[in-house]
N, C-alpha and C positions, 0 to 999 in steps of 0.2 A: 318694968320701970313705970312709975305713976305719972299722971299728967302733970302733977305739981313738980316732980323732979325734972321732967322734960322742959317745963317752963323755966325753971331755975337754970338749967343747962343752956337753953337758948339765950336767956338774959346774960349769962356770963360770957357767951360767945360774942355778943354784940356790944357789951358795955365797956366803958373805960377808954374809948377812943376819942380823940379830939374832934371838935365840931367841924374843923376844916376837912377832915377825912370824909365825913358824911356828905358834905357838899360835893366832894370829888366822886364819891360813891353814887350820888344821885346823878351827876353828869354822865357817868358811865352807863347807868341804867337808861337814862333818856336817850343817849346816843344809840345804844344797841336796840332799844325798842323800835327805833325808826330805821334799822339797818336792813333796807330792802334791796339795795343794788346788787350785791353779790349773790343773795339768795335767788333772785329771779333774773339775773343777767343772761344766763345761757338760754332761758326760755324766751326772753325778749329778743335776743339776737337771732334765734332760729325761727321762732313762731311769728313774731311781729315784723322783723326786718327781713326775714328770708335768707339769712346767711347759713352756711353749712355748719355742721357740728364741729368740724375740724377748726373752723375759724373761731367758733365760740370757745373751744378749748384753748386756743392760742391767746385769745383776749384775757381769759381768766389767768393763764400763765403769766401774761404781761403784768397783771396786778401783783402777782407774787414777785416778779422781777423788780418792779418799782419799790417793793418793800425791802429788797436787798440793799438798794441805795438809800432808801428813806430812813432806815433804822440808824445807821451811823451818823447820817446828817442830823437827825433829831437829837441824838445823843450829844453831838458837838454843840448844837444850838442851845440845848438844855443847860449845859455848863457855862457857855459863854454869854448867852443872851438872857437866860432865865427860864425857870420852869413854866411860869404863867404865860409870858408872851409866846413861847413855843407852842403851848397847848392851844391858845386862842388862834394863832395864825394857822396852824395845821388843821384844826377843826374847821375853820372858815374855808381853807383851801379844799378840804374834802367835801364840804357842803357845796362849793362852787362846781366841783366836778360832778357831783350827783345831779345838780340842777342842769348842767350842760348835757348830760346823757339823755335828758328828756327831749332835747332838741337836735342833737347831733346824730346823723344817721349814716354818714359815709364811713367806709371801712377804716380809712386812715384816721378820721376824726374820732371814732369810737375807741380805736386802739390807743391813740394818744391820751385821751381823757382818762381811760382806765389805768394806763401806766402812771399818770400823774396822781390819780386817786390812790394807787398803791403806795406811792412815795409819801403822800400826806397822811394816810391812815397809819402807816408804820412809824412815821417820824414822830407822832404824838405819844407813842407808847413809852419811850425812855423818860419823857418828862413826867408822865403819870407815875411810873414806878419810882422815879427819883423823889417826887413829891411825897409819896407815901413813906419812903425811908427817912425823909427829912423830918416829917411832922409826927410820926408815930414812935412811941418808946420802943427801944430795941427788942424788948421781950415780947412785944405785941405785933411786930412787923409781919411775921408769917401769917398770923391770924388776919391782919388787915388785908394782905394780898389775897387770902382765901375769900374774904368777904367781897372784895372788888371783883374777883373772878366769878363769884356767885352772881353778882349783879350783872355781869357781862352775859352769862348764860341765861339768866332769868329774862333779860331784855331780848336776847336772841330768840328765846322760846316764844315770847309774846309777838315778836316781829314775824316769825314763821307762820304762826296761827292767823294773826291779823292780816298779814300780807296775802295769805292764801284766800282768806275770806273776802278781801277787798280787791282781788285781782280783776274783778269785773269792772272796776273803775278805770282800768288801763294801766299798763306798766309805767307810762310816763307820769301818771299821777302818783304812783308809789315812789318814783325817784324824787319827785318834788317834795313829798312828805319826808323822805330821807334827808333831803337838803335842809328842810325846816328843823327837823329834830337835831341835826348836827349843829346848826346855827344856835339853837336853844342851848345846846351843851356848851358852846363857846360863851354864850351870855352868862350862864351859871358860873363858869370859871372867872369871867371878867368881874362879875358883881360880888361874888362870895368867897373866892379862893385867894388867900394871901400868897405872896411870893415867898418861897422857902429856900432859895439858893443860899448855902451857908458861906457866903463870901466874907461876912463880917468876922467869922471865926478865923478864917485864913489871914485876914488883915491884922487881927489881934496878935496872932502868933508871929507874924512878920514884925510887928511893932515891938515884940518882946525879945527880938534877937533871932527868931527863927525865920526861915524862908517859906513863903507860901508856894510850895513846889508845884510847878505846872505839869500837867499830865497830858501828853499827846495821844493820838490813836495808836501810834507806834509803841508808846510806853504801855498802853493797855494790852497790846498783843504780846509784849515781852513779859508780861506777868504770868509766870509759868503755872501756878495753881489755877488762876482764872482761865488761862488758855485751855487747860485740861477740862475745866468745868464746861466751857463752851463746846469743845469737841465732843464730850460725852453727851451734852444736851442735844447736839446735832444728831447723834446716833438715835437718841430717844425720839426726837422729832420725826426722823425718817420712819421709825416704827409706828408712831402715832398717826402719821399722815397716810400710811399705806392703806388702812381699811376704808378710807373715804373714796378710794379709787378701786381697790381690789375687792372689797366686800360685795358691791352690787354685781361685779363681773362674776364672782364666785357663786353667788346666789342664782344668777342667771344660768350658769352651767348646771346647777342642780334642778333647773326647771321651775324655779320660783318666780312669780310675777313681780314687776316693779313695785306694786303696792305692798308686797311683803317687805321689800327693802326699806320702804318708807317707814313702816311700823318698827322694824328692827333698829334702824339708825335713830329713830325718835327716842329709843331707850336711853341713849347717851344724854340727851338734854333732860329727860325726866329724872334720871338718877342724880345728875348734878344739881338740879334745882331742888330736889327733894332731900338730898342727903349731904350736900356740901358742908353744912353747918355741923352735922353730926361727925363727919369725917374729921373736920377741923378740931372738934373737941377731943376726939380719940387720939389724934396725933400731936396735940400741942405739947410743948416742952420735950419732944423727942429729938434725938440727934439728927441733924440734917443729912448726914451721910447714910444713916440707917434708913431714913425716909426715902432718899433718892435711890438707894439700892433696892428697897422693897417695891417702889413704884416701877422701876425698870423691869423687875421680875414679873410684876403684874401685867405690864405691857407685853412682855415676852410670852407669858402663858396665855393671855387673852387672845392675842393675834395668832399665836401658833396653833391654838385649839380650833381656829376657824377651819383649818384643813380637815378636821374630824367631824365638823358639824354637817348635818344633813336635813335639818328642818328649821323653820323660822324660830321656834323656841330655842333650839340649840345655838343658832346664830345670835339670838338676843342674849343668851347667857354669856357668850364670848364678849359681847359689847359691854355687859355689866362689869366683867373682870377688868378690861383695859380702861373703862371709864373710872373705876376706883383708882387705878394707877394715875390717871390724868388728874383727878382731884387732889391726890397727894403730891404729885410731881410739880405742877405749875406754880403754886405758891411757895413751895420749898425751894425750887430752883431760883425764883425771883429773890427770895430772902438770902440765899447763899451768894447771889451776885452782889447784892448790896453789902453783905458782910465782908466780901473781899475788896470792895471798892473804897478808895479814899473818899471822904465825904464831899470834897469839892470836885470829884470826877465821877460821881454817880451816874450822870447822864451818859458819859462816854461808855462806861462799863455796861449800862443797860442797853445802849445802842448796839454794841458789839454782840451782846447776848441775843438781842432781838433779831440781829442779822442771821443767827443760826436757825431761828424759826422760819425766817423768810426764805433762806436757801433751801431748807427742807420742803417748804411749801411749793417751791418751784421744781425741785429735782424729784421728789418722791412720786408725784403723779406720773411723770415720764417713765421712771424706773418701774413702777408698779404695772403700768400698762404694758410696757415692753416685756416684762417677765411673764405676765398672764398670757400674752399673745405668743410668747416663745416657749420656754420650758414648762409653763403651766402654773396654775394658782397654788398647787401644793408646794412648789419651789418658793413662791413668794412668801407663804406663811412659815415655811421652815426657815427662810432667810430672816424674817422679822423676829422669830424666836431666838435665833442665834445672835442677832445684833442686840436684842434686848438683854440677853444674858451677858454679852460682852460689856455692855454699858454698866450693868450691875457690878461686875467684877472690877471695872475701872473705877467706879465710885468708891468701892471698898478699899482697893489697893492704893489709889493715887490721891484721894482727897481727904481721907480720914484725918491725917495729921494737919493738913493745911487749914481745914475748917475748924478743927478743935483749937488750934493755936490762935486763929483770928478771934474766936469766941473768948479765949482766955485773956488776950492782950488788948481787947477793944478799949480805946481810951475813955476816960471819964468825961462826960460832956461838959462843955464850958457853961458858965452861968448864962442862962437864956436872956435875950433882949426882951423887954416887956412888950406884950401885945394885948390886943383886946381879948378878954376872957373867952376860952373855948376855941380859939382859932389855931392854936399850936404855933410853933416857930420852926425855922429852919436850922437854928443853931443849938437847940437844947438837947438834941438826941445824939447818943453815941452811935457809931457806925453800925448799921444793921442791914436790912434786906428789902428788895423791891417786889401781868399776864398780861400780869398781863393786862393789858390796857384796854383801849376802846376800839 
């Protein structure tokens, strides 16, 4: 492939999206570029404050537990209050928590702040995903999610490198920089991002004799196809999260030093930053069920093969396999969520889906550690292989018809309300799809 063809392919991947999306993309990049708290929190608690490794693990788990509550909360606020105010409020809340960690040193204080930070950081994601689905044309939604996920990982890669280089300034300084970056993210949303909640469309339908049907969290859970999608995503998330705990333990069993694990796990970020746009180009216009099935199998094979690895190169190869699965799965799952959601309930649907990620982030580390300490690492990787294959079968058998029907019967979008050129609107898009966030 020539350089010119690569250039045309890259241009096609990023072109045609509304200006508002790119402001949202920039806010994600800024936010993640300053994301130092979670990266260095365990070091700060153990090295700087002198707490035990057990306490550090508990605090990180509390962050995940906060996300379990924050995701449905953010989804409800996104639909009731609006996408833009939810994003601004939760970004500022997360910034306040990051700043507080620079000064709070008591065990109870640190635990409470990290728990609240987990709530705020997870609560913002439904509003981001719903905004993308509101403003981006249905045919481009999965591509938009992939680009936003790319920004997230690009920012995280920069934060990891910059944070490591700047650690000599002190952990408290890094936390304050995190607070400033998150505040800047809120400022970008406040100044440049329009509100996209499609309430006007619902009002028009009600005025034409139809009822703007209200959707509660209970209604979301009663949606059988979406409930299946959430449960299958939970299985995939458990498989995806296991290597972050089990891989360093398995490599240690093989006698490999911690530095080897650092290089191996860095492959995940390098592959995403380097190849997300290419993967998106290859997978565009493909069936979401096929993509979800393939990504589940990649997770299964990549994590399962970890049991067979015996060198750093072999472990790195397994990371490449499940990282490709990650690049396919995350934007496709977000897009499938928005496709199944009524446009006025996108926040709630994204909130419930986000909760599956948060639950896996809380449960998987505990399970992985218990399995490695008990039956052993080989059992862990055999288990992730089995769960990944089970998820793939579930996508093929349980969701093919539901997602195909949604694609076929998606309503024609209403005539959009006029806005400033390039900003996009919340009412002009037919129902489509929503990483993942910030």
